[in-house]
C-alpha positions in Angstrom: 96.7 122.2 122.9 96.1 125.6 121.4 93.3 125.8 118.9 94.7 126.3 115.4 91.6 127.1 113.3 88.5 129.2 113.4 86.3 126.1 113.1 87.7 124.6 116.3 87.7 128.0 118.1 84.0 128.3 117.4 83.4 125.6 120.0 85.0 127.9 122.6 82.2 130.4 122.4 79.1 129.8 124.6 75.6 130.5 123.3 75.0 134.2 122.9 72.6 135.8 125.4 69.5 137.6 124.3 70.6 141.0 125.4 73.7 142.9 124.2 75.8 145.2 126.3 77.9 147.9 124.8 81.1 148.7 126.7 83.9 151.0 125.5 87.0 149.2 124.2 89.3 151.0 126.6 87.4 149.5 129.5 89.1 146.2 128.7 92.3 145.2 130.5 95.2 143.3 129.0 97.2 140.6 130.6 100.9 141.0 131.2 101.6 138.3 128.6 100.3 140.5 125.8 97.2 138.4 125.4 93.6 139.6 125.9 92.1 136.9 128.0 88.4 136.4 128.3 87.9 136.7 132.0 84.6 135.4 133.6 83.4 139.0 134.0 84.2 140.0 130.4 82.5 139.5 127.1 83.9 138.4 123.8 85.2 141.4 121.7 83.7 142.1 118.4 86.5 143.2 116.1 87.4 143.3 112.5 84.0 142.0 111.5 84.1 138.6 113.3 84.0 136.9 116.6 85.3 133.4 116.3 84.3 133.5 112.6 80.8 134.9 113.3 80.3 138.1 111.3 78.6 140.8 113.2 79.3 144.0 111.3 82.4 146.2 111.2 82.7 149.9 112.3 80.2 149.7 115.1 81.5 146.3 116.1 85.0 147.7 116.5 83.9 149.8 119.4 81.5 147.6 121.3 81.4 144.3 123.1 79.1 141.5 122.2 77.8 140.2 125.5 77.2 136.6 126.3 76.8 134.5 129.3 79.9 134.6 131.6 82.9 134.2 129.3 84.8 131.0 129.0 87.9 130.8 131.1 91.5 130.9 129.7 90.6 131.9 126.2 93.0 134.4 124.4 92.4 136.5 121.4 94.6 136.2 118.2 94.7 138.9 115.5 95.5 137.3 112.2 96.5 139.3 109.1 94.2 138.3 106.3 95.9 136.7 103.3 99.1 135.8 105.3 100.2 133.5 108.1 101.1 136.3 110.4 99.5 136.4 113.8 99.5 138.9 116.6 98.6 137.7 120.1 97.0 141.0 120.7 97.0 143.7 123.3 94.4 146.4 123.5 96.3 149.1 121.7 96.9 146.9 118.6 93.2 145.8 118.6 92.1 149.3 118.2 94.2 149.7 115.1 92.1 147.0 113.3 94.6 147.0 110.4 98.2 146.1 110.3 100.3 147.8 107.6 97.1 148.6 105.8 95.8 145.0 105.7 92.7 143.9 107.4 92.7 141.5 110.3 90.4 138.9 111.7 90.1 138.0 115.4 89.9 134.3 116.5 90.4 132.7 119.9 92.8 130.1 121.3 93.5 128.6 124.6 95.8 130.8 126.6 99.3 129.4 127.3 99.3 126.4 129.6 95.6 125.5 129.2 93.6 123.2 126.9 90.0 122.5 126.1 88.0 119.7 127.7 85.2 118.0 125.7 81.9 119.3 126.8 83.4 122.1 128.9 83.4 125.8 128.0 86.6 127.5 127.1 89.9 126.0 128.1 89.5 124.9 131.8 92.3 122.3 131.9 95.7 123.5 133.1 98.5 121.5 131.5 101.2 120.1 133.7 104.5 121.8 133.3 107.2 119.9 131.3 110.8 120.7 130.6 111.8 123.2 127.9 112.5 120.5 125.3 109.0 119.1 125.5 107.4 122.6 125.7 109.0 123.5 122.4 106.9 121.0 120.7 103.7 122.2 122.4 104.1 125.9 121.4 104.7 125.5 117.7 108.5 125.3 117.6 109.0 121.7 116.7 111.9 122.6 114.4 113.8 124.2 117.3 113.1 121.0 119.2 114.4 118.9 116.4 117.6 121.0 116.1 118.1 120.9 119.8 118.2 117.1 119.6 120.5 117.1 116.6 123.0 119.6 118.2 123.1 117.7 121.5 121.4 120.6 123.3 118.5 118.4 124.4 120.1 117.0 127.6 120.7 120.5 128.8 117.2 121.8 128.2 115.7 118.6 129.6 117.8 118.7 132.7 117.8 120.8 135.8 118.4 124.6 135.6 116.7 127.8 135.0 116.8 129.0 131.3 115.0 131.2 128.9 114.9 130.3 125.2 113.8 132.6 122.4 112.7 129.8 120.1 112.3 130.5 116.4 109.0 129.3 115.0 108.9 126.6 112.4 108.2 129.2 109.7 111.3 131.2 110.9 113.6 128.2 110.3 111.9 127.5 106.9 112.6 131.0 105.7 116.4 130.7 106.1 118.3 130.3 102.8 119.5 126.8 102.0 123.1 128.0 102.2 122.6 129.5 105.7 120.8 126.4 107.0 123.4 124.1 105.5 126.2 126.0 107.3 124.3 125.6 110.6 123.5 121.9 110.5 126.9 120.8 109.1 130.4 121.0 110.7 129.7 118.4 113.3 126.7 120.5 114.5 128.9 122.9 116.5 127.6 125.9 114.5 124.0 124.8 115.2 124.7 124.4 118.9 126.3 127.8 119.1 123.3 129.4 117.2 120.8 127.8 119.6 122.8 128.8 122.7 122.8 132.4 121.4 119.0 132.2 121.6 119.2 131.3 125.3 119.7 133.1 128.6 120.6 131.3 131.8 117.8 132.6 133.9 114.0 133.0 133.8 113.0 136.1 131.9 109.3 137.0 131.5 107.9 139.7 129.3 107.6 142.0 132.3 111.4 141.8 132.5 111.9 142.6 128.8 112.4 146.3 129.1 112.9 148.6 126.2 116.6 149.2 125.3 118.0 146.5 127.6 120.4 143.7 126.7 120.6 140.2 127.9 123.8 138.1 128.0 123.3 135.0 125.9 124.6 131.6 126.7 127.0 131.8 123.7 130.1 133.6 124.8 127.9 136.0 126.8 127.2 137.9 123.5 124.4 140.5 124.0 120.8 140.0 122.9 119.0 143.3 122.3 115.5 143.8 123.7 113.0 146.5 122.5 109.6 146.8 124.1 107.6 149.3 122.1 104.6 151.4 123.2 102.3 149.5 120.9 103.0 146.3 122.9 105.3 144.6 120.4 108.5 143.1 121.8 111.5 142.4 119.6 114.6 140.3 120.3 117.4 141.3 118.0 114.6 142.7 115.8 112.8 139.4 115.7 109.2 139.8 116.9 108.1 137.9 120.0 105.1 135.8 118.9 104.0 133.8 121.9 105.3 134.8 125.3 105.8 133.3 128.7 105.3 129.6 128.2 106.4 128.2 131.5 108.4 125.1 131.8 109.8 123.2 134.8 113.3 124.5 134.1 112.6 127.9 132.5 110.5 129.9 130.0 109.9 129.6 126.3 109.2 132.6 124.1 108.4 132.0 120.4 110.0 134.5 117.9 109.5 135.0 114.2 113.1 134.9 113.1 116.4 133.0 113.7 118.6 135.7 115.3 122.3 136.1 114.5 125.1 137.4 116.7 125.8 141.1 116.6 129.3 142.5 117.0 129.6 145.5 114.8 128.6 149.1 115.5 126.7 151.2 113.0 129.9 152.9 112.0 131.6 149.5 111.4 128.6 148.4 109.2 129.1 151.6 107.1 132.8 150.9 106.7 132.3 147.3 105.6 129.4 147.7 103.2 130.4 148.3 99.5 126.9 149.8 98.8 127.5 152.5 101.4 130.8 153.9 100.0 129.4 157.5 99.3 127.8 157.5 102.8 131.1 156.5 104.3 132.8 159.5 102.7 130.1 161.8 103.8 130.2 160.6 107.4 133.9 161.1 107.5 133.6 164.6 106.2 130.9 165.5 108.7 132.7 164.1 111.7 129.8 161.8 112.7 131.9 158.7 113.0 132.4 159.0 116.8 128.6 159.2 117.3 127.9 156.1 115.1 130.4 154.0 117.0 129.4 155.2 120.5 127.1 153.5 122.9 123.4 154.2 122.5 120.5 153.0 120.4 120.0 154.7 117.1 118.3 153.9 113.8 120.3 154.8 110.7 118.4 155.1 107.4 121.5 154.5 105.4 121.4 156.0 101.9 123.1 153.7 99.4 125.4 154.8 96.6 122.3 154.5 94.3 120.5 157.0 96.5 123.2 159.6 96.2 123.4 159.1 92.4 119.7 160.0 92.0 120.1 163.6 93.0 121.5 166.3 90.6 125.3 166.4 90.7 125.2 170.2 91.4 123.0 169.7 94.4 125.2 166.9 95.8 128.4 168.8 95.3 126.9 171.8 97.0 125.8 169.8 100.1 129.1 167.8 100.3 131.0 171.1 100.2 128.9 172.7 102.9 129.7 171.2 106.4 126.6 172.5 108.0 124.2 171.3 105.2 126.0 168.0 105.1 125.7 167.5 108.9 121.9 168.3 108.7 121.5 165.9 105.8 123.1 163.0 107.7 121.4 163.8 111.0 118.1 163.7 109.1 118.8 160.1 108.4 119.4 159.2 112.0 116.4 158.5 114.4 116.8 159.0 118.1 115.9 155.5 119.0 116.2 152.0 117.6 113.2 151.0 115.5 113.0 147.5 114.2 110.8 146.8 111.2 108.6 144.3 113.0 107.5 147.0 115.5 105.9 149.1 112.8 102.3 148.1 112.3 100.9 151.5 111.4 102.1 155.0 110.6 104.0 156.9 113.2 106.1 160.1 113.4 109.7 159.8 114.6 112.2 162.5 115.5 115.6 162.7 113.8 118.8 163.9 115.3 118.5 167.0 113.0 115.4 168.0 115.0 112.8 167.3 112.2 110.5 164.4 111.9 109.9 161.5 109.5 106.7 159.6 108.9 107.6 156.0 109.3 105.0 153.5 108.2 104.3 150.2 106.3 102.3 149.0 103.4 101.9 145.2 103.4 105.4 143.8 103.7 107.2 147.1 102.8 108.3 149.8 105.2 107.7 153.4 104.0 109.3 156.7 104.7 107.2 159.8 104.2 104.7 157.4 102.4 107.3 156.0 99.9 108.5 152.4 99.9 112.2 153.3 99.6 113.8 150.9 102.2 115.8 148.3 100.2 117.2 146.3 103.1 115.9 146.4 106.7 116.9 145.3 110.2 120.7 145.2 109.8 121.4 145.0 113.5 124.3 146.8 115.2 125.5 146.8 118.8 124.3 150.4 119.1 121.1 150.3 117.0 119.7 149.1 113.7 120.4 150.1 110.1 117.9 150.2 107.3 119.3 150.7 103.8 117.3 153.3 101.7 117.6 153.9 98.0 116.5 157.5 98.0 118.2 160.5 99.7 116.1 162.3 102.3 117.2 165.9 102.0 115.9 168.1 104.9 114.7 171.6 104.3 117.6 172.9 106.3 120.0 171.7 103.5 118.1 173.1 100.6 118.3 176.4 98.8 115.2 178.6 98.7 114.8 177.7 95.0 114.8 174.0 95.9 112.2 174.6 98.6 110.0 176.4 96.1 110.3 173.8 93.4 109.0 171.1 95.6 106.0 172.9 97.1 102.7 174.5 96.0 104.6 177.6 94.6 106.3 175.9 91.7 104.8 178.4 89.2 106.3 181.3 91.2 109.6 179.5 90.8 109.2 179.7 87.0 108.3 183.4 87.3 111.4 184.3 89.3 113.6 182.3 87.0 112.2 184.0 83.9 112.8 187.3 85.6 116.5 186.5 86.1 116.3 186.4 89.9 117.5 182.8 90.5 120.9 183.9 91.8 119.2 185.5 94.8 117.5 182.2 95.6 120.3 179.7 95.0 123.3 181.2 96.7 124.4 182.0 100.2 122.4 185.3 100.4 120.2 185.5 103.5 116.7 186.2 102.1 113.0 185.4 102.6 110.9 184.7 99.5 107.3 185.7 99.5 106.0 183.2 96.8 102.4 183.3 95.6 100.8 179.9 95.5 100.1 178.2 92.2 96.4 179.0 92.3 97.2 182.8 91.9 98.4 182.0 88.4 95.5 179.8 87.3 95.0 182.0 84.2 98.7 181.9 83.3 101.9 183.6 84.3 102.2 187.4 83.8 104.5 188.8 81.1 108.0 189.7 82.4 108.8 193.3 81.9 110.7 195.9 83.9 107.6 196.6 86.1 107.0 193.0 86.8 110.7 192.4 87.6 110.7 195.2 90.1 107.5 193.8 91.6 109.2 190.4 92.0 112.2 192.0 93.6 109.8 193.3 96.2 108.7 189.7 97.0 112.3 189.0 98.2 113.0 190.3 101.7 116.5 191.1 102.9 117.0 188.6 105.8 116.2 185.1 106.6 112.9 185.3 108.6 110.8 182.9 110.6 107.0 183.5 110.7 106.8 182.7 114.4 109.0 185.7 115.2 107.1 188.2 113.1 105.1 190.9 115.0 102.4 193.4 114.2 103.8 196.6 112.7 107.2 195.2 111.9 108.9 196.7 108.9 110.7 194.6 106.3 113.1 195.8 103.6 113.0 194.2 100.1 115.6 193.8 97.4 113.5 196.3 95.4 114.1 198.9 98.2 110.5 198.9 99.4 109.4 198.8 103.0 106.7 196.2 103.8 104.6 196.0 106.9 103.6 193.0 108.9 100.0 192.7 110.1 99.1 190.1 112.8 95.4 189.3 112.9 93.4 186.8 114.9 93.1 184.4 112.0 95.9 185.3 109.7 99.5 186.7 109.4 99.9 189.1 106.5 102.7 191.1 104.8 100.9 194.0 103.2 98.0 192.6 101.3 99.4 189.1 101.0 98.8 186.6 103.8 100.9 183.6 104.6 99.1 180.6 103.2 101.2 177.8 104.7 103.9 177.3 107.3 107.2 178.7 106.2 110.0 176.4 105.1 113.4 177.3 106.4 116.3 176.4 104.1 120.1 176.6 104.4 120.3 180.4 103.8 116.8 181.4 103.0 113.2 181.0 104.0 110.1 180.4 101.9 106.7 182.0 102.8 103.8 180.7 100.6 101.4 183.6 100.2 97.9 183.8 98.9 98.3 186.5 96.3 100.7 188.8 94.5 101.9 191.4 97.0 101.3 195.1 96.3 104.0 197.3 97.9 102.6 200.6 99.2 103.3 203.7 97.1 102.3 207.1 98.6 99.9 208.2 101.3 96.1 207.6 101.1 95.6 211.0 99.5 98.4 210.3 97.0 96.8 207.1 96.0 93.3 208.6 95.7 94.5 211.6 93.7 96.3 209.3 91.2 93.2 207.3 90.5 90.6 209.1 88.3 87.8 207.0 89.9 88.1 209.0 93.1 88.2 212.6 91.7 84.9 213.6 93.4 86.0 212.0 96.7 89.3 213.9 96.6 87.5 217.2 96.1 85.1 216.4 98.9 87.9 215.5 101.3 89.7 218.8 100.5 86.5 220.8 101.0 85.8 219.0 104.3 89.4 219.8 105.5 90.4 216.2 105.9 93.4 216.2 103.5 96.0 216.7 106.2 94.6 213.8 108.2 94.9 211.3 105.3 98.4 212.5 104.4 99.9 212.0 107.9 101.5 208.8 109.0 98.9 206.5 110.4 97.0 203.2 110.0 93.8 203.9 108.1 91.3 201.7 106.3 89.4 203.9 103.8 86.3 202.7 102.1 86.5 205.1 99.2 83.3 205.9 97.3 84.0 206.1 93.6 82.6 208.8 91.3 80.0 206.2 90.4 79.0 206.1 94.1 78.3 209.8 94.2 76.4 209.6 90.9 74.1 206.9 92.3 72.9 209.2 95.1 69.5 211.0 94.6 70.1 214.4 93.2 68.6 216.3 96.1 70.6 214.2 98.6 73.8 214.8 96.7 73.2 218.5 96.5 72.5 218.8 100.2 75.6 216.7 101.1 78.0 218.6 98.9 76.6 221.9 100.1 77.1 221.2 103.8 80.8 221.1 104.8 80.1 219.8 108.3 77.7 217.1 107.2 80.1 216.2 104.4 83.0 215.8 106.9 80.8 213.6 109.1 79.9 211.3 106.2 83.5 211.1 105.0 84.8 210.2 108.5 82.3 207.4 108.6 84.3 205.9 105.6 87.6 205.8 107.5 88.7 203.5 110.4 91.9 204.2 112.3 93.4 200.7 111.9 94.6 198.7 108.9 92.4 195.8 107.8 93.4 193.9 104.7 91.0 191.5 103.1 92.9 188.4 104.3 91.9 189.2 107.8 88.2 189.2 107.0 86.3 186.1 107.9 82.5 186.0 108.6 82.3 189.5 110.2 84.8 192.1 111.5 83.7 195.3 113.2 85.7 198.5 112.9 85.2 201.8 114.7 85.0 204.6 112.2 86.5 208.1 112.8 82.9 209.4 112.9 82.3 207.1 115.9 79.8 204.5 114.5 80.7 200.9 113.7 81.6 199.6 110.3 80.8 196.0 109.6 83.1 194.2 107.1 82.2 190.7 106.0 83.1 188.1 103.4 80.4 186.5 101.3 81.0 184.3 98.3 84.6 185.5 98.3 83.5 189.1 98.0 84.2 191.7 100.7 81.2 193.6 101.9 81.1 196.8 103.9 77.8 197.4 105.7 76.4 194.7 103.4 77.5 196.7 100.3 79.9 194.8 98.0 83.4 196.2 97.6 84.5 196.9 94.0 88.2 196.5 94.7 90.2 195.5 97.8 93.6 196.0 99.2 94.8 199.2 97.4 97.8 199.7 99.6 99.1 203.1 100.8 102.0 203.9 103.1 99.6 204.9 105.9 96.7 202.6 105.2 94.7 200.5 102.8 91.9 201.6 100.5 88.8 199.7 99.4 86.9 201.0 96.4 83.1 201.0 97.0 80.3 202.0 94.5 78.0 203.5 97.1 78.2 206.3 99.7 77.9 204.8 103.2 75.4 206.4 105.5 75.6 206.3 109.3 72.5 205.0 110.9 71.6 208.4 112.4 72.5 210.5 109.4 69.6 210.6 107.0 68.8 213.6 104.7 65.6 215.6 105.8 65.4 217.9 102.8 66.0 217.7 99.1 66.8 220.5 96.7 67.5 220.8 93.1 70.8 222.7 93.4 73.7 222.5 95.7 74.3 225.3 98.1 77.0 227.7 97.4 79.8 225.9 99.4 79.4 223.1 96.9 80.7 225.3 94.1 84.3 224.8 95.3 83.9 221.0 95.5 82.7 220.8 91.9 85.4 223.2 90.8 88.1 221.0 92.4 86.5 217.8 91.0 86.3 219.4 87.6 90.0 220.1 87.6 90.7 216.5 88.8 88.5 214.7 86.2 87.1 215.8 82.9 85.5 212.4 82.8 83.1 213.5 85.6 82.0 216.5 83.6 81.0 214.4 80.7 78.9 212.1 82.9 75.2 212.6 82.0 74.2 212.5 85.7 76.6 215.3 86.9 76.9 217.4 83.7 73.7 219.5 84.3 74.9 220.3 87.8 78.3 221.3 86.6 76.8 223.5 83.9 74.6 225.4 86.4 77.4 225.8 88.9 79.9 227.0 86.3 77.4 229.6 84.9 76.8 231.0 88.4 80.5 231.1 89.1 81.1 233.1 85.9 78.3 235.6 86.8 79.8 236.2 90.3 83.5 236.2 89.4 83.8 236.8 85.7 85.1 233.4 85.1 88.0 231.4 86.6 
């Protein structure tokens, strides 16, 4: 007999040896019956915190073997779900999971099928003599099936000669039937009970090695089919009933114990939809989408059938839109159809399954409940069809491909952007059939609150909507995108990021029915004017603009190109020692050299900066751009403002003048040389603020006085 308790199974374990060996779990081998026998050359497995009830620790024990003297023969492992009566006669893959549907398990040991313990002997050395199927039913824990075989007059057949396989429901399986169902079986001169039992039988020997995934066996009741599924995790189901104990040999066949009483299956998935009142809306949708032929064809599918209640939960406007759009409706329904049959008993942990729509669903379980994408929304499971299995779900699973851009945004980390676009009156672009791509800043961008909607903000938001439905995987460096605000945006592809202007894509894009959603890490700044135009328009750079003009670099920074300019502010020039400043501004060649050191001939936005990025300046030396504490640094100097976008580049404001390594001032003077007069004249015209600065005012005064002496004023 098999051991039925941990107390008894303790006697199967020989005394532990003094030394322990540690062997990887995957070095174990599993028997073809789905058991893990303890061969003489193997040691007992320490899993789930116990070996035959002896606690030895958890995490480390999960991955090692606890060695003993040579293992006892014919002992098999049983994984029991704590707090339930459910057992799994475990293979290696399931062992490694350690939990089943989130619940912990404990490992005990029993005699392998066909063996029993002998007093005073280790393990289960005694091989039991084979008996007929009827007697074997009592040995393997299916006494109720044995009783009903007697009552239905099946006993003579399964005691007599022949070669049969019976999938015998366990005692618990019979007890779980409703009183009404059980009464209908055992009444009516027992003919219904006989038919039910014969439906559990096949007129040949079938071992687990023969139970291939997706095959059917002809039962002994009118040759009606029995569906077999053998899943990668080792679980075998028979009409979605889990095989508990396999391959119990008898003189006239084989007994497999299963966890349910199985019923005949004659309807296709389509016929189940047509006969179930709770699937009336689904029935209408399937007819409109022309999926009926698929659901009544041969094959093995899983239909996650949304009930009428599921359709009623979504807004009427959304439902009408999808029902009125054949492509969106087809995507919706295909998103509810898995490519293979998946019985509930085969799910012991989370797994990802592909739908006919081409997307995936996370199928899992929590205790006794199945989950979809982490939610326990399956109302009725394992309704078997001839071409698969149906699970009823009470929530509609709407794929991205059937949603508007607005719906995609509402359900993601850009919900605040959704409010902003709605307040700006731009919802119509995101809810209709217009092909667009929305560049939506993530919620964290608005942690201090949403900006006020005015005409400028509305125009800026229009430039976050691109004309065309894009996919990020097809974007390329230098690509130009047109916005609804009539601006042209550039795509930048970096090693670590994909950016559109200064905004980088923060998450994978979501592709809807007509539009695509890109989540971006900041509000986008469309470029406006060349580098020189931007510098001239900002009073902070008046001295720099004058210096650029004096050095003859204006044309370079106005032409089309890809510049990154680290622009010293007026404050940066003011911070230089007076003598060094005078010398620099008085030497046009040296000035041009210094200014070129502030310009790289490629565009680098802040989103592309990780630990360190090196750029080659137009002067020839390297510039080192780094990120520290979320602040961009150039040659270890902090940047005052990043990502000032221009049509031919990007500008960073810096409060220091960068010096090439080889360019150090050798002389200092109190006044700038004469060539500096023109620079200060230009800067004076650009910014009266600079003249009022106490650092530069004396220099301006002396220069202007000399200019008046030489030219009589200007």
